[in-house]
VOGU-3710 file (C-alpha; in Angstrom, 3 decimals, decimal comma):
1> mlgftgklly> 0,415/-26,878/-8,385  -2,951/-25,899/-9,745  -3,931/-22,227/-9,356  -0,190/-21,443/-9,457  2,333/-21,699/-12,178  4,629/-23,793/-9,807  7,616/-21,684/-10,629  9,483/-18,687/-9,173  12,251/-16,588/-10,708  15,217/-15,968/-8,529
11> vdlsrrkled> 17,426/-13,020/-9,637  20,887/-12,183/-8,217  21,747/-8,855/-9,720  25,314/-8,855/-8,237  26,106/-12,080/-10,078  23,797/-11,533/-12,968  22,315/-14,936/-12,216  18,738/-15,949/-13,092  17,341/-19,272/-11,713  14,036/-20,951/-11,905
21> rstperlaha> 12,923/-22,626/-8,697  9,661/-24,523/-7,737  7,013/-22,520/-5,845  7,190/-24,187/-2,359  3,769/-25,941/-2,157  3,841/-26,317/1,607  4,345/-22,714/2,162  1,682/-21,772/-0,469  -0,783/-23,978/1,352  -0,029/-22,344/4,674
31> flggrglgaa> 0,272/-18,821/3,533  -2,157/-18,895/0,470  -0,008/-16,946/-1,820  0,577/-13,157/-2,575  1,406/-11,218/0,603  1,559/-14,343/2,845  3,865/-16,418/0,468  6,027/-13,331/0,009  6,391/-12,919/3,722  7,273/-16,609/4,103
41> ilhkeleggv> 9,904/-16,427/1,348  11,337/-13,239/2,958  11,593/-14,912/6,284  13,662/-17,574/4,660  15,752/-15,501/2,435  16,475/-12,389/4,498  18,340/-12,139/7,971  17,331/-9,546/10,588  19,453/-6,431/10,837  20,019/-5,872/7,128
51> dplspknvlv> 20,163/-2,335/5,714  17,060/-2,008/3,558  19,137/-0,177/0,924  22,015/-2,676/0,943  22,493/-5,396/-1,677  21,528/-7,990/0,952  17,891/-6,787/1,154  15,488/-8,987/-0,741  12,475/-7,743/-2,832  9,807/-10,186/-3,680
61> fmtgpavgtp> 7,040/-9,781/-6,228  4,291/-12,401/-5,678  0,892/-13,322/-6,974  -2,007/-15,432/-5,438  -4,011/-18,293/-6,830  -6,877/-16,165/-8,027  -4,766/-13,866/-10,029  -4,966/-14,375/-13,798  -8,210/-16,293/-13,580  -11,647/-14,881/-14,770
71> lpacarweav> -12,615/-14,361/-11,112  -13,796/-10,666/-10,707  -11,975/-8,267/-8,497  -8,956/-10,620/-8,143  -6,024/-9,001/-9,837  -3,958/-7,772/-6,906  -0,321/-8,643/-6,669  2,060/-7,970/-3,803  5,550/-6,680/-3,295  7,399/-7,558/-0,032
81> tkspltgfyc> 10,666/-6,326/1,381  12,328/-4,555/4,197  11,350/-0,868/4,059  13,906/1,811/3,862  11,244/4,118/5,318  10,503/2,202/8,524  13,510/-0,223/8,831  11,366/-3,418/9,020  9,032/-5,646/7,095  6,706/-3,971/4,457
91> cssaggffga> 4,156/-5,316/2,011  2,320/-3,423/-0,656  -0,133/-4,342/-3,312  -1,407/-3,077/-6,619  -4,098/-4,150/-9,166  -3,879/-3,553/-12,861  -2,586/-6,262/-15,259  0,976/-6,875/-14,118  0,134/-9,661/-11,782  -1,947/-11,584/-14,283
101> elkfagydgv> 0,657/-11,025/-16,999  3,369/-12,414/-14,752  1,389/-15,639/-14,385  0,749/-15,879/-18,032  4,547/-15,486/-18,468  4,927/-18,648/-16,455  5,814/-17,393/-12,946  4,127/-16,995/-9,500  6,653/-14,568/-8,350  10,178/-12,973/-8,579
111> virgrakept> 12,626/-13,003/-5,745  15,324/-10,255/-6,270  18,608/-9,738/-4,396  21,989/-8,137/-4,931  22,943/-4,918/-6,730  23,663/-4,514/-10,342  26,979/-2,875/-11,429  25,148/-0,769/-13,965  21,446/0,299/-14,395  19,599/-2,809/-15,458
121> wlliedgaae> 16,089/-3,923/-16,370  14,626/-7,474/-16,230  12,555/-8,945/-19,034  10,358/-11,945/-18,339  8,684/-13,471/-21,399  6,869/-16,851/-21,696  8,907/-18,835/-19,258  12,271/-17,101/-19,976  13,942/-14,226/-18,429  16,970/-11,971/-19,186
131> lrdaselwgk> 18,734/-8,944/-17,796  19,114/-5,924/-20,185  21,081/-2,701/-20,056  18,992/0,215/-18,652  21,528/3,110/-19,046  19,206/4,788/-21,518  16,271/4,430/-19,106  18,063/5,714/-16,069  16,914/9,221/-15,168  13,686/8,843/-17,060
141> ttdeveamir> 10,241/9,322/-15,487  8,009/6,236/-15,103  5,787/7,123/-18,144  8,922/7,450/-20,288  10,318/4,151/-19,190  7,061/2,194/-19,903  6,885/3,780/-23,487  10,633/3,186/-24,209  10,494/-0,572/-23,096  7,267/-1,075/-25,161
151> kelkdnrvrv> 8,865/0,547/-28,197  11,987/-1,627/-27,835  10,045/-4,800/-27,604  7,464/-3,687/-30,173  4,612/-4,769/-28,025  2,195/-2,416/-26,220  0,729/-5,130/-24,150  3,988/-5,570/-22,197  3,369/-4,799/-18,471  6,106/-2,814/-16,825
161> arigpagenl> 6,770/-2,254/-13,202  9,187/0,576/-12,991  10,639/3,343/-10,878  11,232/6,948/-11,609  13,900/9,527/-10,497  12,669/9,268/-6,852  13,509/5,599/-6,686  16,979/6,166/-8,296  17,615/9,004/-5,732  16,507/6,679/-2,842
171> vrfasiqadl> 13,552/8,805/-1,687  12,469/6,749/1,200  8,828/6,682/0,144  9,512/6,038/-3,636  6,930/3,923/-5,255  6,888/1,348/-8,070  4,519/2,168/-10,903  2,912/-0,707/-12,809  0,235/0,087/-15,444  -1,680/3,086/-13,990
181> rsigrggmga> -1,300/1,625/-10,379  1,249/2,189/-7,700  3,085/-0,113/-5,230  3,099/2,975/-3,078  3,749/2,368/0,616  7,017/1,879/2,409  9,593/2,900/-0,256  9,655/-0,110/-2,544  10,887/2,105/-5,294  13,891/3,062/-3,296
191> vmgskrlkav> 14,766/-0,587/-2,856  14,607/-1,109/-6,587  16,749/1,988/-7,073  19,367/0,804/-4,537  19,653/-2,399/-6,671  19,973/-0,312/-9,867  16,912/-2,132/-11,218  15,008/0,272/-13,272  12,151/-1,985/-14,306  10,650/-5,430/-14,590
201> avrghgrvev> 8,783/-6,028/-17,781  6,526/-9,118/-18,247  4,706/-10,672/-21,173  3,081/-13,986/-21,495  0,702/-16,052/-23,552  0,019/-18,875/-21,137  -3,029/-19,518/-18,903  -3,573/-20,424/-15,365  -4,500/-24,076/-14,916  -7,065/-24,625/-12,229
211> adeeglmdlt> -8,410/-27,727/-10,335  -11,977/-27,198/-11,173  -12,638/-25,335/-14,377  -16,398/-25,738/-14,338  -16,491/-24,853/-10,714  -14,382/-21,768/-11,379  -16,740/-20,601/-14,075  -19,784/-21,201/-11,830  -18,098/-19,264/-8,986  -17,198/-16,400/-11,479
221> relmaemkqs> -20,875/-16,093/-12,405  -22,026/-16,249/-8,760  -19,610/-13,504/-7,799  -20,524/-11,388/-10,796  -24,170/-11,619/-9,830  -23,553/-10,710/-6,294  -21,491/-7,739/-7,315  -24,194/-6,634/-9,670  -26,647/-6,611/-6,679  -24,260/-4,923/-4,139
231> qavenfskwg> -24,916/-1,283/-3,304  -21,252/-1,020/-2,163  -19,939/-2,243/-5,404  -22,254/0,211/-7,404  -20,913/3,056/-5,320  -17,348/2,134/-6,115  -18,320/1,858/-9,800  -19,803/5,238/-9,892  -17,612/7,272/-7,509  -14,508/5,154/-6,786
241> tpqfvdpvne> -12,777/5,816/-3,435  -13,471/9,582/-3,464  -16,912/8,631/-2,207  -15,421/8,636/1,264  -14,560/12,289/1,258  -17,938/13,635/2,417  -18,898/10,957/5,173  -15,395/11,055/6,694  -15,275/14,829/6,618  -18,840/15,156/8,003
251> gglwptknfq> -17,845/12,736/10,739  -15,253/15,064/11,831  -12,206/12,830/11,267  -10,796/14,038/7,943  -7,308/15,135/9,033  -6,835/18,795/8,085  -3,604/20,850/8,073  -1,340/18,064/9,474  -4,119/16,593/11,822  -4,584/19,866/13,699
261> egafegasri> -8,333/19,738/12,740  -10,760/17,022/11,750  -12,868/18,712/9,062  -11,985/20,695/6,013  -14,178/23,536/5,055  -13,199/23,106/1,321  -14,204/19,437/1,159  -17,167/19,968/-1,050  -14,928/21,442/-3,776  -12,760/18,205/-3,914
271> nassmreslv> -15,381/15,543/-3,222  -16,518/12,710/-5,502  -19,428/14,647/-7,125  -17,215/17,664/-7,942  -14,543/15,342/-9,333  -17,063/13,400/-11,374  -18,384/16,687/-12,774  -15,203/18,537/-13,491  -12,454/15,967/-14,098  -13,517/12,350/-14,711
281> krdtacyacp> -13,771/11,370/-18,371  -14,179/7,565/-18,040  -13,900/4,636/-15,543  -10,959/2,227/-15,698  -10,701/-1,309/-14,495  -8,134/-3,879/-13,579  -7,722/-7,327/-15,122  -11,110/-9,223/-15,228  -12,912/-6,733/-12,923  -16,431/-5,466/-13,539
291> iacgklsvvg> -16,200/-2,778/-10,829  -14,079/-0,251/-12,710  -13,332/1,898/-9,579  -10,571/3,799/-11,374  -11,287/7,255/-12,739  -9,347/8,662/-15,579  -9,298/12,468/-15,069  -8,409/15,298/-17,405  -7,917/18,917/-16,396  -9,486/21,070/-19,141
301> dgpyagvvve> -8,465/24,537/-18,421  -6,592/26,898/-16,040  -2,914/26,688/-14,944  -2,960/22,946/-14,855  -4,735/22,444/-18,220  -3,702/19,214/-19,970  -3,028/17,127/-16,951  -4,271/13,461/-17,554  -4,105/11,127/-14,632  -5,541/8,057/-13,136
311> gpeyetlwaf> -7,280/9,311/-10,061  -6,961/11,005/-7,638  -8,052/8,445/-5,288  -9,489/9,333/-1,791  -6,108/9,177/-0,099  -4,519/11,462/-2,622  -7,445/13,883/-2,493  -6,731/14,156/1,233  -2,943/14,259/0,920  -2,746/17,226/-1,297
321> gaqcgvdrld> -6,076/18,570/-0,284  -7,079/18,661/3,407  -3,682/17,823/4,682  -2,264/20,750/2,833  -5,186/23,048/3,112  -5,790/22,963/-0,643  -9,268/22,921/-2,104  -8,497/22,770/-5,924  -9,064/19,577/-7,727  -6,858/20,687/-10,652
331> aiaaanllcd> -3,792/21,260/-8,358  -4,408/17,793/-6,665  -4,638/16,053/-9,969  -1,477/17,711/-11,060  0,358/16,773/-7,912  -0,904/13,196/-8,395  0,499/13,073/-11,823  3,914/14,340/-10,846  4,042/11,751/-8,017  3,264/9,034/-10,475
341> rygmdtistg> 5,841/10,293/-12,980  8,716/10,710/-10,304  7,491/7,548/-8,668  6,498/8,674/-5,123  3,707/7,552/-2,733  1,076/10,253/-2,619  0,172/9,464/1,064  3,601/9,846/2,385  4,415/12,849/0,098  1,356/14,767/0,947
351> nvigfamecf> 1,846/13,956/4,689  5,364/15,221/4,686  4,455/18,382/2,785  1,682/19,189/5,299  4,212/18,592/8,123  6,681/20,998/6,537  3,969/23,556/6,065  3,237/23,443/9,772  6,893/23,597/10,612  7,219/26,758/8,339
361> ergllsreev> 4,262/28,490/9,836  5,519/27,717/13,274  8,850/29,136/12,621  10,747/25,796/12,967  11,816/26,053/9,294  13,153/29,396/8,046  12,552/30,678/4,616  16,180/30,092/3,873  15,886/26,485/4,971  12,935/25,921/2,610
371> dglelrfgnh> 14,790/27,466/-0,340  12,531/30,604/-0,365  9,417/28,547/-0,972  6,216/29,773/0,544  5,346/26,658/2,468  2,003/27,765/3,866  -1,150/25,770/4,109  -3,387/26,408/1,127  -0,556/27,275/-1,370  -0,964/24,806/-4,222
381> evfaellrri> 1,441/26,685/-6,380  4,284/25,334/-4,382  3,544/21,758/-5,158  5,310/21,242/-8,537  8,633/22,769/-7,467  8,698/21,069/-4,054  7,783/17,572/-5,603  10,667/18,115/-8,006  13,077/18,988/-5,247  11,940/15,870/-3,171
391> ayregigdll> 12,378/13,484/-6,211  15,866/14,835/-7,013  16,892/15,445/-3,303  17,635/19,049/-3,827  17,664/21,626/-1,036  14,589/21,142/1,366  13,576/18,297/-0,710  16,596/16,263/0,589  15,299/16,563/4,032  11,671/15,781/3,123
401> aegvrraakr> 12,739/12,827/1,076  13,806/11,180/4,257  10,143/10,869/5,464  8,475/12,668/8,307  10,068/10,725/11,134  13,636/11,361/10,133  12,913/14,979/9,020  11,313/15,800/12,394  14,461/14,428/14,280  16,705/16,630/12,095
411> irrgaeefam> 14,483/19,755/12,588  14,161/19,145/16,401  12,549/21,973/18,411  9,501/19,963/19,113  8,764/18,948/15,634  8,408/15,295/16,551  5,359/16,140/18,590  3,429/16,628/15,291  5,317/14,257/12,946  2,259/12,104/11,963
421> hvkglelpay> 3,606/8,521/11,449  3,480/5,158/13,242  6,859/3,304/13,068  8,097/5,702/10,368  5,208/5,114/7,932  3,195/8,388/7,471  -0,413/8,097/8,489  -3,251/8,216/5,902  -6,612/10,004/5,833  -8,457/9,115/8,894
431> dprgawgmgl> -7,946/10,820/12,348  -8,231/7,917/14,954  -9,559/10,416/17,519  -12,816/10,142/15,609  -12,721/6,227/15,389  -10,715/4,663/18,051  -10,535/1,359/16,284  -8,521/3,002/13,602  -6,070/4,085/16,343  -5,557/0,473/17,379
441> ayatacrggc> -5,309/-0,510/13,652  -2,625/2,067/12,931  -0,683/1,077/16,107  -0,552/-2,636/15,264  -0,517/-2,552/11,468  2,083/-5,033/10,191  3,940/-2,283/8,247  3,429/0,831/10,333  0,776/3,504/10,096  -1,662/1,774/7,615
451> hlkawtlaae> -5,463/1,905/7,285  -5,724/-1,036/4,835  -4,803/-3,826/7,123  -7,853/-3,177/9,299  -10,162/-0,607/7,918  -12,626/-0,220/10,935  -14,405/2,869/9,363  -17,310/0,881/7,968  -18,153/-0,640/11,337  -17,444/2,348/13,529
461> vfegkydrfs> -18,619/5,265/11,499  -20,653/4,279/8,446  -22,643/1,408/9,933  -22,533/2,495/13,552  -22,116/-0,979/14,804  -19,766/0,351/17,573  -19,368/3,429/19,701  -16,555/5,068/17,801  -15,386/6,955/20,829  -15,014/3,817/23,007
471> tegkaklvfd> -12,425/1,012/23,515  -15,172/-1,669/23,746  -14,958/-4,328/21,173  -12,262/-2,662/19,222  -9,521/-5,303/19,880  -11,581/-8,113/18,427  -12,712/-5,874/15,515  -9,176/-5,101/14,552  -7,961/-8,764/15,205  -10,636/-10,100/12,855
481> lqnlraavds> -10,210/-7,523/10,156  -6,389/-7,941/10,140  -6,753/-11,745/9,713  -9,352/-11,324/6,938  -7,370/-8,628/5,054  -4,128/-10,845/5,277  -6,151/-13,548/3,390  -7,619/-11,094/0,895  -4,122/-9,695/0,008  -2,632/-13,258/-0,236
491> igvcvmgsrv> -5,325/-14,823/-2,493  -5,255/-11,763/-4,813  -8,686/-10,210/-3,942  -9,120/-6,522/-4,255  -10,385/-4,745/-1,057  -13,235/-3,274/-3,223  -14,260/-6,807/-4,178  -14,002/-7,941/-0,584  -17,326/-6,164/-0,005  -18,670/-9,259/-1,721
501> igarqmakim> -15,851/-11,783/-1,434  -15,586/-12,806/2,261  -14,106/-15,855/3,984  -16,807/-18,221/2,555  -16,118/-17,065/-1,088  -12,289/-17,191/-0,548  -12,517/-20,803/0,620  -14,436/-21,531/-2,638  -11,732/-19,720/-4,568  -8,977/-21,870/-3,001
511> mvttgwnfkd> -10,960/-25,023/-3,739  -11,700/-24,363/-7,361  -8,228/-22,908/-8,219  -5,839/-25,193/-6,266  -7,974/-28,125/-5,356  -7,147/-27,816/-1,681  -10,002/-28,485/0,595  -10,335/-25,167/2,394  -13,224/-24,077/4,710  -14,145/-20,518/6,004
521> ddvlkageri> -12,164/-21,058/9,219  -9,048/-22,330/7,256  -8,948/-19,111/5,342  -9,190/-17,006/8,497  -6,667/-19,176/10,365  -4,264/-18,756/7,339  -4,787/-14,965/7,734  -3,844/-15,212/11,433  -0,844/-17,323/10,555  0,219/-14,651/8,008
531> ynlerllavr> -0,092/-11,785/10,510  1,909/-13,631/13,197  4,677/-14,366/10,654  4,785/-10,735/9,690  5,015/-9,758/13,363  7,982/-12,115/13,706  9,599/-10,388/10,798  9,191/-7,052/12,599  10,273/-8,280/15,948  13,669/-9,601/14,615
541> dgisgkddtl> 14,389/-6,076/13,380  13,642/-4,581/16,850  9,918/-3,761/16,787  8,208/-4,414/20,056  5,080/-3,291/22,061  6,759/0,059/22,887  6,487/0,890/19,084  2,681/0,124/19,004  1,725/3,619/19,714  0,450/6,787/18,008
551> pprllkealp> 1,864/10,273/17,415  1,840/12,520/20,483  -0,590/14,972/18,919  -3,337/12,189/18,646  -2,853/11,127/22,288  -2,612/14,516/23,900  -4,620/16,984/21,902  -8,452/17,075/21,419  -9,949/17,897/18,027  -11,116/21,546/18,202
561> hgpckgiklt> -14,469/21,428/16,559  -17,130/19,352/14,833  -18,586/16,015/15,859  -15,329/14,985/17,538  -14,885/18,317/19,392  -13,038/17,774/22,696  -12,537/14,057/22,153  -9,218/12,455/23,044  -7,846/9,100/22,402  -5,502/8,903/25,454
571> erdlslmlse> -2,559/6,685/26,165  -4,656/4,904/28,720  -7,423/4,153/26,074  -4,808/2,858/23,611  -3,146/0,745/26,352  -6,510/-0,909/27,290  -7,128/-1,824/23,638  -3,532/-3,031/23,194  -3,709/-5,293/26,198  -6,835/-7,005/24,981
581> yyklrgwdkr> -5,452/-7,176/21,559  -2,263/-8,823/22,705  -4,349/-11,459/24,547  -6,424/-12,153/21,486  -3,241/-12,506/19,365  -1,487/-14,738/21,802  1,327/-12,302/22,129  3,312/-11,554/25,304  3,180/-8,107/26,997  6,002/-6,952/24,788
591> gkptraklre> 3,937/-7,690/21,743  5,918/-10,787/20,642  4,082/-13,928/19,471  4,432/-16,686/22,133  5,874/-20,069/21,258  2,489/-21,620/22,132  0,742/-19,429/19,585  3,335/-20,193/16,874  3,019/-23,890/17,480  -0,823/-23,642/17,353
601> lgitkslwr> -0,392/-21,994/13,971  2,169/-24,349/12,702  4,947/-21,623/12,255  7,870/-23,798/13,019  11,246/-24,401/11,366  10,012/-27,544/9,730  7,481/-25,611/7,696  10,416/-24,123/5,658  12,254/-27,337/5,064
//
C-alpha cells in the first residue's frame, strides 16, 4: 500500500494485548484515510448503544496518505470515537508532528479498546510497541507528561499524545494534547482517561513510500508556488486564525455574552493586530508546512506575566473573550495555557463558562451554588480557579464538567433555552443568525455543533456570494463543503492549506502517493461516502432529523443591534433548508440515508469483508 505503511496497531488494554494488522486496502480506497478510514474502522469495531466511557468504546488514531510526505499543509491526523459529550460518533483532528511520526514509526493508525487495570502509556517505536506503567504520570499536567516521557526515553523528538487531569477526571470535553496542538472537540481526552491510558508516544526513523516520487516532488513544488502567491495563505502566515476577529465582529455575528449579542465592543483589544503587537514572539508551523499559522505568545507583564502559550487561536479568543465579556489578551492567553495543561477543549470550556455567567446573572445559580465565585461577564479573575475546579470536578466545576447540555438540564428553570449547543457539542464563534448557512452547517454537522465541517463564512460574509440572511442556495453550499471537508480531513490536508488544495489537487495527491487513479469527482464522491457513513454511525446511536436543530435562542430571538439587528433565523427557515438538504443527500424525511443512496455510494456489507 503505497502512501500508507500498510499496518495498523490494535491495542486491547484489558488484555494487555498488542497486535499488528494490515491496513484494509479496500476501505482505504473507499474512504481515503484519516477521518474516513477511522470512521470505517469504527463502524466495524464498535456496536451501537455502547457507553462512550465504557471499556467497549473504541478510540482510533488515523493518518492519511499525504501525512509524512513533503507535501505542504498535509500534516493533519484524526482521532475517531464515540463522544462522551454527545453520545454518538465524533471525529477531531490536529496538526503538529504526531501524525507524521506515527507513519515514520511504521503505522497508519492505532485502534484502542478495553480498559487498563492500572494507569498505562503506550510506546510505539520503529515498528514495535509496548505498554508501560504510567503510575508516576497519573495526575500530571500535559506539559509535565511530555517532559517526563521524553526524559525517560532520552529523546526530545518523541511525539506524545497525552491527557491531563481533565481526561483522568472524565471531564466530558477533555482534550488530547499532542505537540502544541489539541485534539479538542467531543471529549476524546475523557475516552483516554476512561481507559486509563495516559499517553501514546511515537518515534520512528522510517519514511513514507509513494507511488510516484518524482511526481510527488513536482506536486510539492507546484503547491508551494501556489501557496506563495495566495493572499489567503499570506494572511494565515501573518495573522493566523485571529484575523477573523474583526470581520466577524464587524459583520455582527461574533457571539457575545453567551450569544445574547452579535458584536463585542472590546474586540479591537483582542484582535489579530493587538495580539501580534503585544503577545506574539514568533510563528510556528506543523510538519512540512510553509504557512506557519501558529503563533507563540508570551505575556510580558501584569498579573499574567510569564504565560507562554501556542495561540490563542480565533476560537479561543472568542471563548474566553466575547463569550465571557472579557477584553484582555493576557487573561485569555492564561486561560488558554491552563486549558492546554489540564487538557480541556477551549471552545466547550469557554462556552460553558459564558453559560454559567448568564445563569448566575439571571439568578438561576446562587452564589452558594457557584462556590462564592463572582461569575459575572467581564470578570477574567475567575478563570484560573474555575478552570481548576472544572478539571478536578470540584464544586461548581463538577456541574460544568458535564458540558452545557447536561448542566442546563440539572439547573432547570429555563436554562435549556440558552444552552448553546447542537446535539450536546457546544457551539463555536459564529452566530448563525448572521449567516444562515452556518445554521444549517451546525444542525447537520456529523459531530454536533461544529463550524469546521462546512465553514460557509467565506462564501456568505467575506466574499458575498450569497445573501447571508436567506435560505436560497444554502443547502447546496453546505452539502458541497461537507463533502469537500470530509476528503480534506481524510487525506491529511489542513483547512488552511485547503485554500489552495482543492479537489483537483487532492486527486493528484492520491495519484502520486497511492498510485490509485483518482479524479476530482472521485475525491468528492469519497467525501460524500464518508459523510453518509458518519451519519449511519450517528443514526445507530439514536440521532435523527429531530436532532438537526439549533438552540431555542437562535430560533426565537433576534440580535439586538448591529448589521444583524432584528434578524431571526426561524424554525421555518431552518426547516426549508433541511428539507432541501435531505433531498440533496438522498436521506429520508427523518434524516436517515436511504438504501438507494447507500448502494449508489457502495456502502454495503461487502465493503467490510
